[in-house]
Structure formats: C-alpha cells, structure tokens
C-alpha positions as CSV (number, residue, x, y, z in Angstrom):
1,M,-50.5,19.6,-22.8
2,K,-50.1,22.1,-20.0
3,V,-46.5,23.5,-20.0
4,A,-44.7,25.8,-17.5
5,I,-41.5,27.7,-18.1
6,V,-39.5,28.5,-15.0
7,G,-37.0,31.2,-15.4
8,V,-38.7,32.7,-18.5
9,S,-36.9,36.0,-18.3
10,G,-33.4,34.6,-18.8
11,A,-31.7,33.9,-22.1
12,V,-32.7,30.2,-22.1
13,G,-36.2,31.0,-20.9
14,Q,-36.7,33.3,-23.8
15,E,-35.4,30.6,-26.1
16,F,-37.9,28.2,-24.7
17,L,-40.7,30.4,-25.9
18,R,-39.1,30.7,-29.4
19,V,-38.4,27.0,-29.7
20,L,-41.9,25.9,-28.5
21,D,-43.4,28.2,-31.2
22,E,-41.0,27.2,-34.0
23,R,-41.6,23.5,-33.4
24,N,-45.4,24.0,-33.0
25,F,-45.3,22.2,-29.7
26,P,-48.7,20.9,-28.8
27,L,-49.7,22.8,-25.7
28,E,-53.1,23.9,-24.5
29,E,-52.0,26.1,-21.6
30,L,-48.7,27.9,-20.9
31,T,-47.7,29.3,-17.5
32,L,-44.7,31.4,-16.9
33,F,-42.7,31.6,-13.7
34,G,-39.8,33.8,-12.5
35,S,-38.2,35.4,-9.5
36,S,-39.8,38.2,-7.6
37,R,-37.9,40.6,-9.9
38,S,-39.5,39.1,-13.0
39,A,-43.0,38.6,-11.6
40,G,-45.5,40.8,-13.4
41,R,-43.6,41.0,-16.7
42,E,-45.5,40.2,-19.8
43,Y,-44.4,38.0,-22.7
44,A,-46.1,37.3,-26.0
45,F,-46.6,33.8,-27.2
46,R,-48.7,32.7,-30.2
47,G,-50.6,36.0,-30.2
48,K,-51.4,36.0,-26.5
49,Q,-49.9,37.9,-23.6
50,Y,-48.8,36.0,-20.6
51,I,-47.9,37.5,-17.2
52,V,-45.0,36.0,-15.2
53,K,-46.0,34.5,-11.8
54,E,-43.5,34.5,-8.9
55,L,-42.2,31.0,-8.2
56,K,-43.4,30.0,-4.8
57,H,-43.9,26.9,-2.6
58,N,-47.6,26.4,-3.4
59,D,-49.8,24.3,-5.7
60,D,-49.3,26.3,-8.9
61,F,-47.9,23.2,-10.6
62,K,-50.9,21.0,-9.8
63,A,-52.2,21.1,-13.4
64,I,-48.9,21.2,-15.2
65,D,-47.7,18.3,-17.3
66,I,-44.2,19.4,-18.2
67,A,-42.1,22.2,-16.6
68,L,-39.1,23.5,-18.5
69,V,-36.8,24.9,-15.9
70,S,-33.8,27.2,-16.3
71,A,-33.6,29.2,-13.1
72,G,-30.2,28.2,-11.8
73,G,-29.1,25.3,-9.7
74,S,-30.0,26.6,-6.3
75,A,-33.6,27.4,-7.5
76,S,-33.9,24.0,-9.1
77,K,-32.9,22.3,-5.9
78,E,-35.2,24.4,-3.7
79,F,-38.3,24.0,-5.9
80,A,-37.9,20.5,-7.4
81,E,-40.3,19.0,-4.9
82,T,-42.8,21.8,-5.4
83,I,-42.7,21.4,-9.2
84,T,-43.0,17.6,-9.3
85,K,-45.2,16.8,-6.3
86,H,-48.4,16.7,-8.3
87,G,-47.0,14.7,-11.2
88,A,-45.4,17.4,-13.4
89,V,-42.2,16.2,-15.2
90,M,-39.4,18.7,-14.5
91,I,-36.9,19.1,-17.3
92,D,-34.1,20.9,-15.6
93,N,-31.4,22.9,-17.5
94,S,-29.1,23.4,-14.4
95,S,-26.3,21.2,-13.2
96,A,-28.2,20.4,-9.9
97,F,-29.2,16.8,-10.7
98,R,-27.2,15.8,-13.7
99,M,-25.0,13.2,-11.9
100,D,-27.7,11.9,-9.5
101,A,-28.2,8.2,-10.1
102,D,-32.0,8.5,-10.0
103,V,-32.2,11.4,-12.5
104,P,-31.8,10.6,-16.2
105,L,-29.4,12.8,-18.2
106,V,-30.8,12.9,-21.7
107,V,-29.8,13.9,-25.3
108,P,-32.7,12.8,-27.5
109,E,-30.4,11.9,-30.4
110,V,-28.3,9.6,-28.1
111,N,-30.4,8.2,-25.2
112,P,-34.1,9.2,-25.4
113,E,-35.3,6.1,-23.7
114,D,-33.6,7.1,-20.5
115,A,-36.3,9.8,-20.1
116,L,-38.8,7.1,-19.4
117,D,-37.2,6.1,-16.1
118,R,-37.4,9.1,-13.8
119,P,-38.1,8.1,-10.2
120,R,-38.1,11.6,-8.9
121,G,-40.0,13.1,-11.9
122,I,-36.9,15.0,-13.0
123,I,-35.0,14.8,-16.2
124,A,-31.7,16.7,-16.4
125,N,-30.6,18.6,-19.5
126,P,-26.8,18.1,-19.9
127,N,-24.2,20.8,-20.1
128,C,-24.1,22.6,-23.4
129,T,-20.6,21.5,-24.4
130,T,-21.5,17.9,-23.6
131,I,-24.7,17.9,-25.7
132,Q,-22.9,19.2,-28.7
133,M,-20.1,16.6,-28.4
134,V,-22.2,13.5,-27.7
135,V,-24.5,14.1,-30.7
136,A,-21.4,13.9,-32.8
137,L,-19.8,11.0,-30.9
138,K,-23.0,8.9,-31.2
139,A,-22.5,8.8,-35.0
140,I,-19.0,7.4,-34.6
141,E,-20.0,5.1,-31.7
142,N,-22.5,3.5,-34.1
143,I,-19.5,2.4,-36.3
144,S,-16.9,1.5,-33.6
145,H,-16.7,1.9,-29.9
146,I,-15.0,5.1,-28.8
147,K,-12.3,4.5,-26.2
148,R,-10.9,8.0,-25.7
149,V,-11.7,11.6,-26.6
150,H,-9.6,14.7,-26.4
151,V,-11.5,17.9,-26.9
152,S,-10.8,21.7,-26.9
153,T,-13.8,23.9,-26.7
154,Y,-14.2,27.5,-27.9
155,Q,-17.1,28.7,-25.9
156,A,-19.1,31.8,-26.7
157,S,-20.2,34.4,-24.2
158,S,-23.8,33.1,-24.5
159,G,-22.7,30.2,-22.3
160,A,-22.7,32.6,-19.4
161,G,-26.1,34.1,-20.1
162,A,-27.7,37.2,-21.5
163,T,-25.7,39.6,-19.2
164,A,-22.4,38.0,-20.5
165,M,-23.4,38.6,-24.1
166,A,-24.2,42.2,-23.3
167,E,-20.9,42.6,-21.5
168,L,-18.9,41.4,-24.5
169,T,-20.7,43.7,-26.8
170,K,-20.2,46.6,-24.4
171,Q,-16.5,45.8,-24.1
172,F,-16.0,46.1,-27.8
173,E,-17.8,49.4,-27.9
174,Q,-15.8,50.8,-24.9
175,I,-12.5,49.8,-26.4
176,V,-13.3,51.4,-29.7
177,K,-14.1,54.6,-27.8
178,G,-10.8,54.4,-25.9
179,E,-12.6,53.6,-22.6
180,E,-11.7,51.1,-20.0
181,P,-13.8,48.0,-20.6
182,T,-16.3,46.8,-18.0
183,V,-15.3,43.4,-16.5
184,E,-17.9,41.9,-14.3
185,K,-19.2,38.7,-15.7
186,F,-15.9,37.1,-16.7
187,Y,-12.6,36.7,-14.9
188,Y,-10.9,39.0,-17.4
189,Q,-11.7,41.2,-20.4
190,L,-13.1,38.8,-23.1
191,A,-13.0,41.2,-26.0
192,Y,-9.9,40.7,-28.1
193,N,-8.9,37.9,-25.7
194,L,-9.2,34.2,-24.8
195,I,-9.8,32.9,-21.3
196,P,-8.6,29.3,-20.7
197,Q,-11.0,28.9,-17.8
198,V,-14.7,28.1,-17.8
199,D,-16.0,27.6,-14.3
200,V,-13.8,27.0,-11.2
201,F,-10.8,24.7,-11.0
202,T,-11.0,21.4,-9.2
203,D,-8.2,19.5,-7.3
204,N,-7.0,17.7,-10.4
205,G,-6.3,20.9,-12.3
206,Y,-9.3,20.6,-14.6
207,T,-12.3,23.0,-14.3
208,K,-15.8,21.9,-13.3
209,E,-16.8,22.5,-16.9
210,E,-14.1,20.1,-18.2
211,M,-15.1,17.5,-15.6
212,K,-18.7,17.8,-16.6
213,M,-17.7,16.7,-20.1
214,Y,-16.0,13.7,-18.7
215,N,-18.7,12.6,-16.3
216,E,-21.8,13.5,-18.3
217,T,-20.5,11.8,-21.5
218,R,-20.1,8.5,-19.7
219,K,-23.5,8.7,-18.1
220,I,-25.3,9.7,-21.3
221,M,-23.6,7.1,-23.5
222,H,-23.6,4.4,-20.9
223,S,-19.9,3.9,-21.8
224,D,-16.5,3.6,-20.3
225,I,-15.3,6.3,-22.7
226,E,-12.5,8.5,-21.4
227,V,-12.7,12.3,-22.0
228,S,-10.0,14.9,-21.5
229,A,-11.2,18.4,-22.1
230,T,-9.8,22.0,-22.2
231,C,-12.5,24.6,-22.1
232,V,-11.8,28.1,-23.4
233,R,-14.0,31.2,-23.4
234,V,-13.7,33.1,-26.7
235,P,-15.0,36.5,-27.8
236,V,-18.0,35.2,-29.8
237,I,-21.5,36.2,-29.0
238,R,-23.3,33.0,-29.6
239,A,-22.6,29.3,-30.7
240,H,-19.9,27.1,-29.2
241,S,-17.1,25.4,-31.3
242,E,-15.2,22.2,-30.4
243,A,-12.1,20.6,-31.8
244,T,-12.4,16.8,-31.1
245,W,-10.0,13.9,-31.4
246,V,-11.4,10.4,-30.9
247,E,-9.7,7.0,-30.6
248,T,-11.9,4.1,-31.7
249,E,-11.5,0.3,-31.2
250,R,-10.9,-0.2,-34.9
251,P,-9.7,2.2,-37.6
252,V,-12.5,4.3,-39.0
253,S,-11.9,5.9,-42.4
254,V,-12.7,9.5,-43.2
255,E,-15.2,8.2,-45.7
256,E,-17.0,6.1,-43.1
257,A,-17.1,9.0,-40.7
258,R,-18.5,11.3,-43.3
259,E,-21.2,8.8,-44.2
260,A,-22.1,8.3,-40.5
261,F,-22.3,12.0,-39.8
262,A,-24.4,12.6,-42.9
263,K,-27.0,10.0,-41.8
264,A,-27.0,10.9,-38.1
265,D,-30.0,12.6,-36.4
266,G,-29.4,16.2,-35.4
267,I,-26.2,16.7,-37.5
268,V,-25.5,18.7,-40.6
269,L,-22.3,17.7,-42.5
270,Q,-20.4,20.7,-43.7
271,D,-17.1,19.4,-44.8
272,N,-15.7,20.8,-48.0
273,P,-12.2,22.1,-47.1
274,E,-11.2,22.6,-50.7
275,E,-13.9,25.2,-51.0
276,K,-13.2,26.6,-47.5
277,D,-16.6,25.3,-46.4
278,Y,-16.7,24.3,-42.7
279,P,-18.8,25.3,-39.7
280,M,-18.3,28.7,-38.1
281,P,-20.3,30.2,-35.2
282,L,-21.0,33.4,-37.2
283,F,-23.3,31.5,-39.5
284,I,-24.7,28.9,-37.1
285,A,-26.1,31.1,-34.3
286,G,-29.8,30.5,-34.1
287,K,-29.8,27.2,-35.9
288,D,-30.9,23.8,-34.5
289,P,-28.4,21.2,-35.6
290,V,-24.8,20.3,-34.6
291,Y,-22.6,21.1,-37.6
292,V,-19.6,18.9,-38.3
293,G,-16.6,19.5,-40.6
294,R,-12.8,19.3,-40.9
295,I,-13.0,15.5,-40.7
296,R,-9.6,13.9,-41.0
297,K,-7.4,11.1,-39.7
298,D,-5.4,11.7,-36.6
299,L,-1.7,11.6,-37.7
300,T,-0.6,10.3,-34.3
301,N,-2.9,7.3,-34.0
302,P,-4.1,4.8,-36.6
303,N,-7.4,4.4,-34.7
304,G,-7.8,8.2,-34.4
305,L,-10.1,10.7,-36.1
306,A,-10.3,14.5,-35.7
307,F,-13.2,16.7,-36.5
308,W,-14.7,20.1,-35.7
309,T,-18.2,20.9,-34.5
310,V,-20.2,24.1,-34.0
311,S,-23.6,24.4,-32.4
312,D,-25.8,27.2,-30.9
313,Q,-25.3,26.9,-27.1
314,I,-28.6,28.6,-26.2
315,K,-30.6,26.5,-28.8
316,K,-29.3,22.9,-29.1
317,G,-27.1,23.3,-26.0
318,A,-30.1,24.3,-23.8
319,A,-33.6,25.1,-24.9
320,L,-34.0,23.0,-27.9
321,N,-32.6,19.8,-26.2
322,A,-35.1,20.3,-23.4
323,V,-38.0,20.8,-25.8
324,Q,-36.9,17.7,-27.8
325,I,-37.1,15.7,-24.5
326,A,-40.6,17.1,-23.9
327,E,-41.6,16.1,-27.5
328,Y,-40.3,12.6,-26.8
329,L,-42.4,12.4,-23.6
330,V,-45.4,13.6,-25.5
331,S,-45.0,10.9,-28.1
332,R,-44.5,8.1,-25.5
333,I,-46.5,9.0,-22.3
334,F,-49.0,11.7,-23.3
335,P,-50.9,10.1,-26.2
336,K,-53.7,12.1,-27.9
C-alpha cells in the first residue's frame, strides 16, 4: 500500500500518523503533503524521517493508493481531481463533498459497504459529532427503527483544531495571571464559559453544525430519521460529549439497550451510575471507542430512551474513522 497524508501538519494530520502506526496499517510507502508553509518540515514515522512536499497540481499522486486528506474544504475541492485522477482513493475529512450524491459518507461501524461505490474516487469522512452519534444510534437501530433524535452536544476545543486547543490553554493561563484573555479562534472567551454556537447560523435558526447532524445522519443510516441538535462549545481540550434522546418505533427497555450497546462494534459500555461510573472527556481523550453511559427511559415518551456518549473528536471523530475506512478498502479491494 502506498499512502499519502494531505495536511499532515494539522491536528488531524498528526493524528493520522499516530493512528496508522498504532493500528499497524499495512503501508509500503508514505508521502506527506502540506501547504507552502508546511513544505520542508520533517516528521518521524516508524523510525524514518519524512519531508513534507508542497501540495501542487502535478502527478505526485500517480503511485498513491489511498490519500488521507485533512487540509480544509477549499483545498479538498481544489485538489480533488489532482489527487484522484490516477486512481488514488481520496478519503476526505472536510465537509466539501459530504452531501454530494456521488460521494459516499462512511462510518465503518454503520455503513462500510457504501465505501465500495465511489464514482469520483472520493469517500467523505462525516462530521465528528455525527460519527459519534451514529455509532451509538446503530446499536439501537438494530433493535427498533429510530424515528426521532434530540441531541445536545458538548464540544471540546479540539473540534476547532490545534490553534483552538492552544488558545483555550492560553486563556486559562492568562486569567490566572489577571491578564485579558486572548480571543481569536472562538466568538467569545471559552475558558470558564459555554458558547451555544458551533459554526454559523442558517436561515432556520440552526447552525451549520447542527444541520450537518440532521443531514449526515440520514445519509449514513439510509433512514428517514429526524434529528434536532443543539451544539455547544465547552472549555474542554479534547473529546466531545453528547446527551441524546431517541424515539423508537416500539418501546426499548434499558436492559435491551445496554445489551445492544455492549455487543456493538466501536462502543464501550460504561454505565454504572450507582458507582458514579460514566463516560467523561477527561478520561477518554486519546482513546478509540465511543463510550456510552447514563442509559435510561425517557420520562416523557414510552418509546423514548436517553443516553450519554463521549468520544475523542480528533481520533474517532476524524483520523481513526478515516483510517478504518482505509482498512476496509484494503480488506476488500487491495488483496495481498
């Protein structure tokens, strides 16, 4: 396998390197790409040093099998043809192609087979909040069809990239020193605060982030499921949390739900409220699975369930999901 990482200097790009190594991904060659600012940097991978090449419109991708891309939507759109024209599969982490009818939107625990039908050679990685949610929803969908979802997200600074994580840390340090906190990456100071806006507002009063959860979930699950989301930025460095309410076609007991979550791919059940044992971002940052806890019946709806999930946004919400897609492709279309 010949693999390229595009946008290697960013938070997700660096996570690509770690995840490929952790999972012993079968690659023979690795090529790193970045912007003109990143070109020339060196990164270590499996005991070797690799120099970042500048991403250009040329034939650098001629020998590449899979390109893991996290360079932003505008770069993805500009370079998609360059990346794929010689047959490389582009697994794109941006929102550029997610809702395109001829681009599959894939979460391997939910719809891996969609990755096999990619007319343009592009597979889209969903939004981080959507990935986390649909992994959990799939477990319940296997029991009874989900009609509606209400979800509130508690999104860490990691969702806005490495500079956002650094800004949050700096804000805490500045406030402790009595200094005015730096506010550049977010709309307001995030330290000691919550911001009930992730991305820009749309005409219906929901943000683009909230509408991504609606639209992407329906595409991934091939479902008429309705999703109403409120997305909130919280002063956490890494790992997103979500409070989720689902309405199913038939009543699903807490016991059924626990059993389904316990058996599901990509999920760790952590649901012992009597012992104050439930998922928290402090302890889940850097881990692979989606953690599920606080499972209970919805008091307002006999067909309703409520539960809590936490997952690392940079890992499962971005780099890991993309690498899992690549692993699926290797198992299906790149046999040894």
